[in-house]
N, C-alpha and C positions, 0 to 999 in steps of 0.2 A: 405327493411326497417327492421332495427333491433328492436326486441321487448324485453324489459327487463322483466325478471322473477325473482323475489326475492325469494330465497330458504327459506323454513320454518325454523324458529328458529335461524336465524343468528343474530349476534349482532355486535356492533362497539367497537373496542378497546379491552383492556385486559379482559380476563375472570375472573370472581369472583371465586377464588380458594376455598373458604369456601361454599360448597354446602348447608350446613344447614342454613347458613345466607341467601343464595339466596332464599331458600324455605320460610324462615321466612318473607322476604320482599315481596315475591309474595303473601303469605297468608294475610299479613297485607293490601296489596293493594286491595285484594278481599273484605276483611271485611270493609275497609274504604269506598269502593264504595257502599257496601250494606247499611252502616250507613247513607250515603248521599242520599239513595233512589235509587241507581242504581242497575244494574243486577250483580249477582254473577258469571255469565258465561263470557267467552271470555277473560280471563286473562292469557296471556301466561307466562311461567316461565321466571324469570329473570336469565340472564346468564353472562352479562358483568358488569364490574365495573361502566362504564358510565351509562349503563341502570339502574343499581341499584340506583345510585344517582338520576337519573331523576324520577324513580318510587317513591322513598322516598319523593322527593319534591312534587310530585303530591298527595301523601297520606297526607302530612302535610297540603296542601291547602284544600283538601276535608274535613279533620277533623276540621280545624279551621272554615270553613264555616258551618259545622254541629253543632258547638257550639251555633249557632244562632237559631237552630231549637227547636223542642219540648223537654220537659224535659228528656224523655227516650233516645232520640237520643243524647242529650248533655252528659248524663252519659256514654253512649257507647263511644262517641267520646273522652271524657276525659280519659277513660281507654286505648283507642287505642293510644292516644297521648303519654302516658307514655311508651308504647311499642315502639312507633315510635322513641322516644328519645334514648331508649336503643339500638335499631337496628342501629340508626345513629352513635352512638359511636362505635359500633362493626364494622360498615362499614368503618369508618374513620381509625380505627386501622388496619383493614385488608388491606385497600388501601395503608397505609404507609408501612406495612410489605411487600406487593407485590412490591412496588417501590424499597425497599431496596434489595429484592431478585433479581430483574431484574438488578439493578445497579451492584450488585456483579457479576452476570453472564456476564454482559457487560464488566466490568473491566477485568475479567478473559479471555474473548474472545480477547480483545485488546492486553493483555499481550502475549497470545499465538501466535497471528498473528505477532506481532512485533518481536518475538523471532526467527521466521523462516527465513532461507536464501534460495535464489534461487527463480526465478520468478514463476516457476510452483508450487513449494512448497508453496509459499505465496498465490497463487490463490486457491490451494486446502485447505489451512488452513482457509482462510477467509470464504469460502463456508461452511466448516464444523462448524466453530464457529458461524456463523449466524444461522445455523440449531439448534445448541445447545442453542442459546439465545432466542428461542421462535418462530422462523419461521418454517413453515411446508415444504415449497418448496423454494429452492434458486437456482438461475441461474446466471452463470457468462458468459458474452459476451465479446469477444475481439473486439476492435474497431480499424479499419485501413482505412484510406482514405474515411471517411464518410460512412463506411459500418460496421455493427455489425454482428458477427457470434457467436452464442452460442457455448461454448466449454465445460461447466460443468453444470450439473443439479443434484441437491441433492434432492431426494425424497425417503426417507428410506422405507416408507410403500409399495411402488410399483416400484421396479427397472425397470420392463418392460415398465411401463408408462413413467418413466423418459427417457428411451432410445427412445421411440417413440417421446416424446416432443423434444429431441435433434435432431432427424432426421428431423422433420418438420422445426425446427428453422434453421438448416444448409441448408436445401433445399430451404428455403425462407429467405435469409439474410435480416437484417434490413437495409433499405435505410433511413438513419437518417434524410434526408431532408423532408421525408414524415411523420415522426413521431413526434408529438408535444412534448411529454414528453422527449423523448431521445434527440432530438435536443436542447431542453431547458437545459438539463444537460451539453451538449457540450458548449453552449454559456455562461451559468451562473456558471458552475463549482460548482453545488450544487445538493442536493437531490430533488426528486419529489415524489408525491403521486397521483396515478391514481385511480379514483372511476368510477363506472358504466362501467366497462371494457366491459361487455357483449354487451352494446349498443353504445360504443364509437368508432366512425369510425377512430379516429386519433391514435389509438393504433395498434400494429402489429396484424392484424386479424388472420393469420394462427396460431400464438401462443395462442392468446386469445381463439380460438375455441378448440384447442386440449387440453388446460389446463382447460377450464371451469372457468377461473379466473374471479372474480368479482371486486377485487381491489388489488392493489399492491403498494409497495414502491420500489424506485430504487435510486441508487447513483452512481456517476462516480468514478473510481479509477484514480487518477491524479499522474503523474510522471513528475516533473519539468514543471508543468503547462499544460501538455498535457494529454488528456483523452486516456487511454490505454485500459480501460475495463469498463463495466457496471455491477452492481450487482442488481438483481431483487429478490423480495421475497414476499410471501403472507402467510396467515394463513388459508389455505383452509380446512384442516382437523379439525381445531378448530371451524369451521363454524363462523368465525368472520371477519369483515372488518378491514383492517389496519387503524391506526390512526396516529396522529402527533408523538406520542411516538415511534411508529414503524419506522417512517421516520427518526427520530433523531438517533435511535439506528443503523439503516442501515448506516447513514452518518458517525457515529463514527467508525464503522468497516471498511468502505471504506477508510477513512482517514488513519487508521492504516495500511491497505494494501499498500496504496500509500507510506507511510513513510518507510515501510519495503523494498519496491522495490527501493526507492531512496537510502536508505542506501546500498543496495546490489550493485547498480550501482556505488556508490562512492567507495565501497570496491574494485570493479573490476578495476576502474580507478586507484586507489592507487596502486594496485598490478602491473598493467601494467607499471605505472610510476616508481615504485621501480625497476622492472626488467630492464627497459630501462636505468635507472641511473647506475645499477650494470654493465650492458653490456658496457656502455660508460666508466665507471671507469676502468673496466678490460682492455679495448682497450687502454686507455691512459697509464695505468701501463705497458702494454706489449710493447708499443712504447718506453716508457721512459727507460725500462730495457733491450731493445733489444741489444744483444751483437753484436759487430762489425763484428765478423766472420773473416774468412781468408782475408787478405789484397789482393785486386785485383792488378794484374800487370798493371803498368802504361806505356802505349806506348809513343813513342816520340811525336806522334800526340796529345795524351792527355796532355802531359807535355807542349807542345807548346800552347795548348788552356787554360792552367791553368791561373788564374788571375796573373797579374804582381806583383812581390814582393814589388816593390816600392810603390804600392798603398795599400798594406795590412796594416791594423792597427797592431801595435805591440802587441804581446801576453804578458801578465804579467807572472811573475815567476810561480805563482800558476797555471795559465792556461796552461803553458808549462808542468807542472807536470801532470795535468789532461789529457792533450793531449797524453803525453807519455804512460800513463796507458791505455787510450782509444785505442791507436795503438797496444797495447799488447792484446787487446780483453777483457779488464776488463769491467764489468757492472758498472752502477752507484753505486750500493750497495757496490761493491768491492772497487771502488775508494774512496767512503766515509769512508770505514773501513781503508784503507791504509793511507789516508791523514788526518784521524780524522776530518772529516767534516760531516755536516748534509746532508741527501739526497737532501734536497731542495737547499742547496748551490752548490752541485755538478751539479744539473740540470741547475742552473743558469750559472755556468762556461761552461758547455757543449753548452748551447745556445749561449753564447758570443763567444766561439771558432768557432762554425759553421758560425756565422755572420761575424767575422773578417776574416776568411779564404775564405769566399764567397762560401761555399759549403752547401749542403742540408742534408747530412747524415754523420754518424760516419765513414763509410767506406771511403768516400771521404776525410774526415778530417785526417784519418790514412794515406791515400796516400800522402797528403800534408806533414804530419810529416815525412814520409819516404824520400820525396824529400829534406826536410829541413835537414834531417840527412846526406844526401849524399853531400850536399854543403859545 
């Protein structure tokens, strides 16, 4: 039976960057509680943006209720309400600034991931950029045939711990059919958020235990509709649980990685296609320009087996001129130059000559011309 233990001082969502503001909200909560007749002890420090919003709302409720009390309490509450309003304005401004900062970091991360070429470079870039975007620990897992094997783990504070986590993950591959969140990513092609990881039997227990993770976000990396990898991340060292904003940021970066991989695959296909076309064009040109070479000797048997002249279609004057040059070993380019014709016209004449003579190559046509010359 797993037992949940909530670490002291953890919060949900983004941290409140302005520590002075956090202390002011914590102190206001303590004084508002005292004004309402409560105890001044037991007020833990505010750390997260969401927590600050919740505490300020509770302060407001307490102070409004205190306005119905004795005159002295009403005076105290009125003064605290003015302070409450000022802190609320500061919190709103700080929250907006933090959203803008995070949005800027996220846009930068996406741009850096999209600029990378090569599968392994894309995977390395997306892990690094997620770490730079506000996550403490980031893991990339390759997915093949329903099994996930961790391949990269970013934990800058403790590389030895990162190596240990990778060893555990690789020794115990993820069987996706047994993992609720990971199998959901495969089915739905979208991000997930896992909470209560310490007591959740549906997560990968070996990794949960070695990491001490309490909550994480994850997203699939998709290439042409197929899941090729997972990205997992948390905010362990910030002592905060992940939230919906973290999940959305993870998904944006995972989509950028998938787009970069798809572009890389398209570039590789285009390069292969261009190379194939170039080889085919070179082969066709070589065949078209192949010189006749020395004329073969025609035996009596060969001559007897040659098509009957009575059935041969007559060659035109121009075709006879082309045939004569062919018999002399001229290439198509040389024939075009001598007869002042385009290369395409010469190719057409050569094809017609071979067809009318009932032969398959230039050497046989030259042999036919030699016999015609002897008659």
